[in-house]
C-alpha positions in Angstrom: 39.6 22.3 90.8 41.0 23.6 87.6 38.4 24.9 85.2 37.6 23.0 82.0 37.0 25.1 78.9 34.1 23.6 77.0 33.6 24.6 73.4 30.0 26.0 73.0 30.3 27.4 69.5 32.8 28.4 66.9 35.7 30.2 68.7 33.5 30.3 71.9 34.3 28.6 75.2 32.6 28.4 78.6 34.5 27.5 81.7 33.1 24.7 83.8 34.0 23.9 87.4 33.3 21.0 89.7 33.3 17.2 89.3 31.0 14.7 87.9 30.0 11.6 89.9 32.4 9.5 87.8 35.4 11.7 88.8 35.1 11.0 92.6 37.2 8.1 94.0 37.0 7.0 97.7 40.3 7.9 99.4 41.1 10.9 97.2 41.9 14.1 99.1 41.3 17.6 97.7 43.2 20.5 99.2 41.0 23.6 98.8 42.7 26.8 97.9 42.9 29.8 98.3 42.9 30.1 102.1 41.2 32.9 103.9 42.4 35.2 106.6 39.6 36.1 109.0 39.2 39.9 109.6 37.4 41.6 112.5 34.9 43.0 110.1 34.1 39.4 108.7 33.5 38.2 112.3 31.5 41.2 113.5 29.3 41.5 110.3 28.6 37.7 110.2 27.8 37.5 113.9 25.4 40.5 113.8 23.9 39.5 110.5 22.9 36.1 111.9 21.6 37.8 115.1 24.1 36.0 117.4 24.3 38.4 120.3 27.1 36.6 122.3 29.6 39.3 123.2 32.5 36.8 123.0 32.4 37.4 119.2 32.3 41.2 119.0 33.0 42.8 122.4 36.7 42.9 123.0 36.4 44.0 126.7 34.1 41.1 127.4 36.2 38.6 125.5 39.4 39.8 127.4 37.9 38.4 130.6 37.2 35.0 129.0 39.6 32.1 129.0 40.6 33.1 125.5 41.5 36.6 126.3 40.2 38.0 123.0 37.2 37.6 120.7 36.5 34.3 119.1 35.5 34.0 115.5 32.0 32.8 115.2 32.0 29.0 114.5 29.1 29.4 112.0 31.3 31.7 110.0 34.2 29.3 110.0 31.9 26.5 109.0 30.5 28.6 106.1 33.9 29.6 104.9 35.3 26.0 105.0 32.2 24.8 103.2 32.6 27.5 100.6 36.2 26.6 100.1 35.1 23.0 99.2 32.5 23.9 96.6 34.7 24.0 93.5 36.1 20.5 94.3 33.1 18.8 95.9 29.7 20.4 95.0 30.1 22.9 92.2 28.0 20.6 89.9 25.8 19.2 92.7 22.1 19.1 92.6 22.0 19.7 96.3 23.3 18.9 99.7 21.7 15.8 101.3 23.1 16.1 104.8 25.7 17.3 107.2 26.9 15.1 110.1 29.4 15.0 112.8 30.4 18.6 112.9 33.2 18.9 115.4 34.7 22.2 116.6 38.1 21.2 117.8 40.1 24.4 118.4 39.2 28.1 118.5 39.7 30.4 115.6 40.7 34.1 116.2 40.7 37.2 114.2 43.8 37.2 112.0 44.0 33.5 111.6 44.3 32.1 108.1 42.3 29.0 107.5 42.4 26.3 104.8 40.4 23.2 104.1 40.6 19.8 102.6 38.1 17.1 101.8 38.5 13.3 101.7 36.1 11.3 99.6 34.7 8.7 102.0 32.3 7.0 99.7 30.2 7.2 96.6 27.2 5.3 95.2 24.8 5.5 92.4 21.4 6.9 93.3 18.7 4.2 93.5 16.0 6.6 92.3 17.9 8.9 90.0 19.9 7.0 87.3 21.7 10.1 86.1 23.0 11.0 89.6 25.0 9.6 92.5 25.7 10.4 96.1 29.1 11.4 97.3 30.1 11.6 101.0 33.2 13.6 102.0 34.9 14.4 105.3 36.1 18.0 105.3 38.8 19.3 107.6 39.5 23.0 108.5 43.1 23.8 109.3 44.8 26.9 110.4 47.9 28.0 108.6 50.0 26.5 111.4 48.4 23.1 110.8 46.1 23.1 113.8 42.8 21.3 112.9 39.9 23.4 114.1 36.9 21.7 112.5 35.8 18.6 110.8 32.4 17.5 109.4 30.9 15.0 106.9 28.7 16.1 104.0 26.7 14.1 101.4 25.9 15.6 98.1 23.8 14.5 95.1 26.1 14.8 92.0 25.2 14.5 88.4 26.8 12.0 86.1 28.8 13.2 83.1 26.4 14.8 80.5 23.7 15.5 83.0 24.8 18.7 84.8 23.1 22.0 84.3 26.2 23.4 82.6 26.1 20.4 80.1 22.9 21.7 78.7 23.0 23.5 75.3 20.4 26.1 76.5 22.5 27.1 79.5 
């Protein structure tokens, strides 16, 4: 999402990203950019950092004997990158994530693949307990540069209404 420059003083502006609850409309699709090309270092570091010891992710000799013939990118890494790509459009202003459902890993991702993401707004509703907030649910799709869909998931986030985000506060 394009940043908005909010005036916070005389000749002083602060950029603000993200969407307020009122700005979401069911059926809208946000294409998240930029994309990300996955490197061997990304995959190895993430896999070892998260203590995943499956050699399919970082042992080329082992992976060469698999049905894939080469190392697979760790699916938790692709999930993290796709989720990160969606933040500026979906959850930059969010109070928090409420849940993730229906995570589907549809195709493998390999080192050197460039991935993109897009999110479709499935629904939104005002919070019954928090009158200054609402709940937005999106379906996010990860795609390779060639158009192959490799992942989908649904995510619900608690989003502030206009005037109630942290970056709306004068003391921020």
